[in-house]
LUMPA-426597 format. One record per residue: residue in one letter; z, y, x of N, C-alpha, C in turn. Coordinates in Angstrom, 3 decimals, decimal comma, always signed. Last residue first. Layout:
LUMPA-426597
("A" (Z Y X) (Z Y X) (Z Y X)) ...
//
This chain:
LUMPA-426597
("A" (+1,146 +3,787 -15,698) (+0,595 +4,079 -17,031) (-0,649 +4,925 -16,965)) ("A" (+2,440 +3,419 -13,400) (+1,305 +2,551 -13,610) (+0,631 +2,837 -14,945)) ("S" (+3,892 +5,691 -11,116) (+3,606 +5,322 -12,497) (+2,380 +4,447 -12,584)) ("V" (+6,460 +6,276 -9,132) (+5,147 +5,659 -9,080) (+4,867 +5,119 -10,462)) ("V" (+8,522 +8,655 -7,850) (+8,026 +8,091 -9,108) (+6,628 +7,552 -8,873)) ("G" (+9,090 +9,050 -5,117) (+10,167 +8,991 -6,089) (+9,722 +8,343 -7,392)) ("H" (+6,551 +11,229 -3,803) (+7,478 +10,112 -3,756) (+8,512 +10,185 -4,872)) ("S" (+4,992 +13,472 -3,757) (+4,337 +12,215 -4,121) (+5,282 +11,027 -4,144)) ("P" (+6,374 +15,672 -2,872) (+6,178 +15,532 -4,307) (+5,577 +14,202 -4,712)) ("S" (+8,899 +15,474 -0,488) (+7,493 +15,189 -0,744) (+7,281 +14,947 -2,242)) ("G" (+11,447 +16,052 +0,430) (+10,921 +16,787 -0,713) (+9,451 +16,554 -0,986)) ("A" (+12,795 +14,658 +2,252) (+11,969 +15,734 +2,780) (+11,298 +16,526 +1,666)) ("A" (+13,902 +12,663 +0,771) (+14,794 +13,730 +1,226) (+14,008 +14,920 +1,756)) ("P" (+11,803 +10,863 +0,481) (+12,211 +11,668 -0,671) (+13,099 +12,841 -0,264)) ("S" (+9,609 +11,076 +3,372) (+10,795 +10,561 +2,698) (+11,150 +11,436 +1,506)) ("W" (+7,560 +11,980 +4,892) (+7,211 +11,502 +3,555) (+8,419 +10,963 +2,795)) ("R" (+8,507 +12,500 +7,372) (+8,119 +13,659 +6,561) (+7,748 +13,266 +5,144)) ("C" (+11,380 +10,764 +8,376) (+9,970 +10,686 +7,980) (+9,624 +11,869 +7,093)) ("N" (+13,955 +10,475 +9,156) (+13,326 +11,760 +9,433) (+11,848 +11,793 +9,043)) ("P" (+14,695 +7,897 +8,772) (+15,309 +8,887 +7,877) (+14,678 +10,266 +8,052)) ("S" (+12,386 +5,270 +8,933) (+12,833 +6,518 +9,559) (+13,439 +7,484 +8,547)) ("P" (+11,277 +3,033 +7,781) (+12,702 +2,995 +8,104) (+13,253 +4,308 +8,646)) ("C" (+9,058 +2,829 +5,093) (+9,367 +3,511 +6,345) (+10,868 +3,533 +6,617)) ("L" (+8,901 +1,689 +2,544) (+8,577 +0,893 +3,723) (+9,080 +1,512 +5,023)) ("Q" (+9,433 +3,563 +0,663) (+10,243 +2,346 +0,631) (+10,039 +1,511 +1,892)) ("H" (+7,582 +5,548 +1,192) (+9,001 +5,916 +1,198) (+9,919 +4,697 +1,158)) ("H" (+5,173 +4,232 +0,737) (+5,570 +4,591 +2,097) (+7,069 +4,863 +2,185)) ("Y" (+3,915 +3,428 -1,554) (+5,272 +2,927 -1,307) (+5,794 +3,262 +0,088)) ("L" (+1,372 +4,574 -1,509) (+2,223 +4,734 -2,692) (+3,683 +4,376 -2,443)) ("A" (+0,355 +3,766 +1,003) (+0,520 +5,190 +0,682) (+1,495 +5,396 -0,475)) ("S" (+0,406 +0,977 +0,729) (+1,087 +1,627 +1,845) (+1,351 +3,094 +1,541)) ("V" (-1,271 +0,653 -1,439) (+0,145 +0,284 -1,580) (+0,948 +0,971 -0,480)) ("M" (-3,634 +1,382 -0,162) (-3,134 +2,192 -1,278) (-1,657 +1,910 -1,519)) ("A" (-3,841 -0,708 +1,632) (-3,686 +0,653 +2,158) (-3,174 +1,590 +1,067)) ("A" (-4,252 -2,780 -0,175) (-3,042 -2,781 +0,649) (-2,783 -1,390 +1,224)) ("Q" (-6,768 -2,056 -1,135) (-5,628 -2,064 -2,050) (-4,318 -2,044 -1,272)) ("L" (-8,216 -2,430 +1,263) (-8,144 -1,109 +0,636) (-6,960 -1,026 -0,326)) ("R" (-8,034 -5,157 +1,635) (-7,398 -4,280 +2,616) (-7,226 -2,868 +2,033)) ("S" (-7,507 -6,874 -1,497) (-8,325 -6,281 -0,434) (-7,468 -5,410 +0,481)) ("S" (-5,815 -7,836 -3,398) (-6,992 -8,647 -3,087) (-7,865 -8,049 -2,001)) ("Q" (-2,223 -8,251 -3,589) (-3,428 -7,427 -3,508) (-4,607 -8,293 -3,084)) ("G" (+0,312 -9,344 -3,583) (-0,569 -9,598 -4,719) (-1,819 -8,747 -4,738)) ("T" (+1,955 -9,252 -1,460) (+1,981 -8,083 -2,345) (+1,062 -8,251 -3,548)) ("K" (+1,471 -11,694 -0,178) (+2,834 -11,370 -0,608) (+2,903 -10,180 -1,564)) ("I" (-1,325 -11,527 +0,374) (-0,761 -12,600 -0,459) (+0,590 -12,188 -1,031)) ("L" (-1,459 -9,268 +2,023) (-2,243 -9,342 +0,788) (-1,655 -10,374 -0,161)) ("I" (+0,198 -10,095 +4,136) (+0,555 -8,910 +3,345) (-0,172 -8,944 +2,008)) ("R" (-1,277 -12,210 +5,193) (+0,024 -12,486 +4,569) (+0,485 -11,315 +3,703)) ("S" (-3,496 -10,745 +6,149) (-3,680 -11,816 +5,152) (-2,369 -12,118 +4,435)) ("I" (-2,240 -9,117 +8,045) (-2,874 -8,506 +6,873) (-3,081 -9,545 +5,776)) ("H" (-1,422 -11,060 +9,922) (-0,434 -10,217 +9,237) (-1,026 -9,627 +7,962)) ("A" (-3,938 -12,014 +10,715) (-2,980 -12,927 +10,083) (-1,916 -12,137 +9,315)) ("K" (-5,017 -9,732 +11,910) (-5,673 -10,309 +10,731) (-4,726 -11,247 +9,979)) ("V" (-3,227 -9,509 +14,066) (-3,328 -8,427 +13,076) (-3,924 -8,985 +11,788)) ("T" (-3,876 -11,843 +15,428) (-2,534 -11,707 +14,863) (-2,513 -10,598 +13,812)) ("R" (-6,463 -11,181 +16,207) (-6,250 -12,372 +15,380) (-4,875 -12,306 +14,694)) ("E" (-6,030 -9,086 +17,909) (-6,667 -8,809 +16,615) (-6,479 -9,983 +15,665)) ("S" (-2,726 -9,320 +19,432) (-4,151 -9,640 +19,339) (-4,708 -9,272 +17,963)) ("I" (-0,650 -6,441 +20,106) (-0,834 -7,823 +19,672) (-2,340 -8,074 +19,554)) ("K" (+0,220 -3,768 +20,293) (+0,186 -4,630 +21,482) (+0,200 -6,117 +21,097)) ("L" (-0,026 -1,947 +18,320) (+1,099 -2,870 +18,215) (+1,220 -3,820 +19,407)) ("R" (-2,330 -0,581 +19,172) (-1,093 +0,169 +18,893) (+0,137 -0,741 +18,885)) ("R" (-4,244 -2,629 +19,406) (-3,845 -1,836 +20,577) (-2,507 -1,137 +20,343)) ("S" (-4,317 -3,528 +16,716) (-4,032 -4,434 +17,818) (-3,536 -3,676 +19,047)) ("L" (-5,164 -1,260 +15,355) (-3,841 -1,825 +15,081) (-3,402 -2,730 +16,226)) ("E" (-7,738 -1,058 +16,471) (-6,769 +0,019 +16,669) (-5,353 -0,478 +16,426)) ("G" (-8,841 -3,461 +15,510) (-8,741 -3,212 +16,946) (-7,727 -2,125 +17,264)) ("N" (-8,812 -3,046 +12,778) (-7,973 -4,115 +13,334) (-7,788 -3,919 +14,834)) ("S" (-8,680 +0,554 +12,263) (-9,379 -0,731 +12,343) (-8,407 -1,787 +12,868)) ("P" (-6,575 +2,590 +10,115) (-7,070 +2,123 +11,415) (-7,826 +0,800 +11,298)) ("G" (-5,525 +3,949 +7,790) (-6,930 +3,601 +7,895) (-7,435 +3,100 +9,236)) ("G" (-2,921 +4,373 +7,200) (-3,612 +5,432 +7,921) (-5,079 +5,137 +8,167)) ("G" (-2,000 +2,031 +6,116) (-2,190 +3,167 +5,229) (-2,914 +4,334 +5,879)) ("L" (-1,458 +0,461 +8,288) (-2,696 +0,215 +7,553) (-3,018 +1,382 +6,622)) ("L" (+1,131 +1,157 +8,951) (+0,040 +1,632 +9,790) (-1,306 +1,493 +9,083)) ("L" (+2,493 -0,197 +6,880) (+2,638 +1,251 +7,054) (+1,476 +1,822 +7,855)) ("L" (+1,709 -2,847 +7,458) (+1,321 -2,227 +6,200) (+1,428 -0,702 +6,286)) ("V" (+2,976 -3,232 +9,924) (+1,513 -3,317 +9,836) (+1,028 -2,617 +8,574)) ("Q" (+5,648 -2,991 +9,067) (+5,122 -2,093 +10,088) (+3,593 -2,066 +10,035)) ("K" (+5,822 -5,129 +7,317) (+6,022 -3,771 +6,803) (+5,451 -2,751 +7,779)) ("E" (+5,463 -7,182 +9,161) (+4,469 -6,998 +8,105) (+4,589 -5,610 +7,486)) ("R" (+7,831 -6,887 +10,628) (+6,538 -6,665 +11,288) (+5,434 -6,447 +10,260)) ("A" (+9,754 -7,556 +8,701) (+9,786 -6,223 +9,315) (+8,436 -5,912 +9,968)) ("T" (+8,082 -9,320 +6,019) (+8,915 -9,265 +7,220) (+8,886 -7,841 +7,762)) ("L" (+8,157 -9,160 +2,465) (+7,522 -8,792 +3,728) (+8,529 -8,816 +4,871)) ("Q" (+9,451 -9,509 +0,108) (+9,076 -10,719 +0,839) (+8,447 -10,432 +2,198)) ("S" (+9,786 -7,019 -1,043) (+10,961 -7,707 -0,494) (+10,616 -8,945 +0,323)) ("L" (+7,908 -5,682 -2,401) (+7,832 -5,584 -0,944) (+8,925 -6,401 -0,266)) ("D" (+6,142 -5,912 -5,225) (+7,330 -6,481 -4,597) (+7,141 -6,492 -3,084)) ("V" (+5,093 -3,152 -7,024) (+4,705 -4,115 -6,000) (+5,986 -4,593 -5,325)) ("P" (+4,831 -2,338 -10,489) (+5,575 -2,353 -9,228) (+5,074 -3,451 -8,298)) ("G" (+1,419 -1,974 -11,629) (+2,852 -2,089 -11,816) (+3,542 -2,120 -10,477)) ("E" (-1,206 -1,453 -11,069) (-0,895 -2,257 -12,242) (+0,594 -2,411 -12,501)) ("L" (-2,143 -0,292 -8,831) (-1,548 +0,589 -9,829) (-1,127 -0,155 -11,081)) ("P" (-3,506 -1,937 -7,132) (-2,098 -1,697 -6,846) (-1,410 -0,827 -7,890)) ("G" (-5,677 -4,101 -9,117) (-5,355 -2,985 -8,258) (-3,875 -2,767 -8,103)) ("D" (-7,584 -4,945 -11,983) (-7,071 -5,290 -10,671) (-6,722 -4,038 -9,889)) ("D" (-8,827 -4,480 -14,326) (-7,379 -4,279 -14,315) (-6,763 -4,626 -12,966)) ("S" (-11,901 -2,634 -13,808) (-11,112 -3,840 -14,056) (-9,640 -3,494 -14,037)) ("G" (-13,157 -0,176 -13,416) (-13,892 -1,265 -14,028) (-13,094 -2,512 -14,329)) ("Q" (-12,721 +3,079 -13,761) (-11,906 +1,908 -13,442) (-12,514 +0,716 -14,160)) ("Y" (-14,232 +5,113 -14,786) (-14,454 +4,738 -13,393) (-13,666 +3,512 -12,967)) ("P" (-13,482 +5,839 -17,318) (-14,786 +5,198 -17,158) (-15,053 +4,716 -15,743)) ("C" (-10,338 +5,187 -18,599) (-11,032 +5,828 -17,489) (-12,372 +5,121 -17,276)) ("P" (-9,855 +5,279 -22,128) (-9,953 +4,544 -20,870) (-10,733 +5,335 -19,817)) ("M" (-8,018 +8,060 -23,522) (-9,206 +7,208 -23,485) (-9,250 +6,469 -22,144)) ("G" (-5,974 +9,858 -23,374) (-5,649 +8,498 -23,785) (-6,831 +7,539 -23,787)) ("D" (-6,577 +12,284 -22,291) (-6,645 +12,182 -23,751) (-6,360 +10,780 -24,265)) ("R" (-6,487 +11,822 -19,557) (-5,408 +12,609 -20,178) (-5,410 +12,493 -21,697)) ("A" (-7,442 +8,388 -19,076) (-7,698 +9,812 -18,987) (-6,574 +10,540 -19,717)) ("R" (-5,894 +5,652 -17,434) (-6,202 +6,358 -18,674) (-6,475 +7,832 -18,381)) ("L" (-6,357 +2,550 -15,857) (-6,171 +3,982 -15,725) (-6,620 +4,659 -17,006)) ("S" (-6,937 -0,039 -16,642) (-5,582 +0,271 -16,216) (-5,323 +1,763 -16,086)) ("T" (-8,664 -1,164 -19,601) (-8,630 -0,574 -18,272) (-7,222 -0,146 -17,939)) ("K" (-10,356 -3,583 -21,494) (-9,087 -2,927 -21,217) (-9,118 -2,376 -19,796)) ("M" (-13,329 -3,361 -23,215) (-12,706 -3,728 -21,955) (-11,433 -2,915 -21,766)) 
//
């Protein structure tokens, strides 16, 4: 079985059971609307649909619709994968120049996202 994550010695990772996931390569964020990017950014923090609804002042049904479109447009198959994309690509999604996760802030987790 081919796996997407590799151990340091080059052997397949025994914990990765399939090739599905946000680590398979670059994720195209260009098709997301500004609101979808906002939902995706917030999704990375792990809130429930109800929490997102209250924070964005929209209905839970609208939150669910946004998440469904985000999954389709980013090629992810679950909310968890979308949250991982949010964390991995936060620096590309966040419009704030003062974001503590921006490359300018020196966050070590930004700048390079490797799928190898």
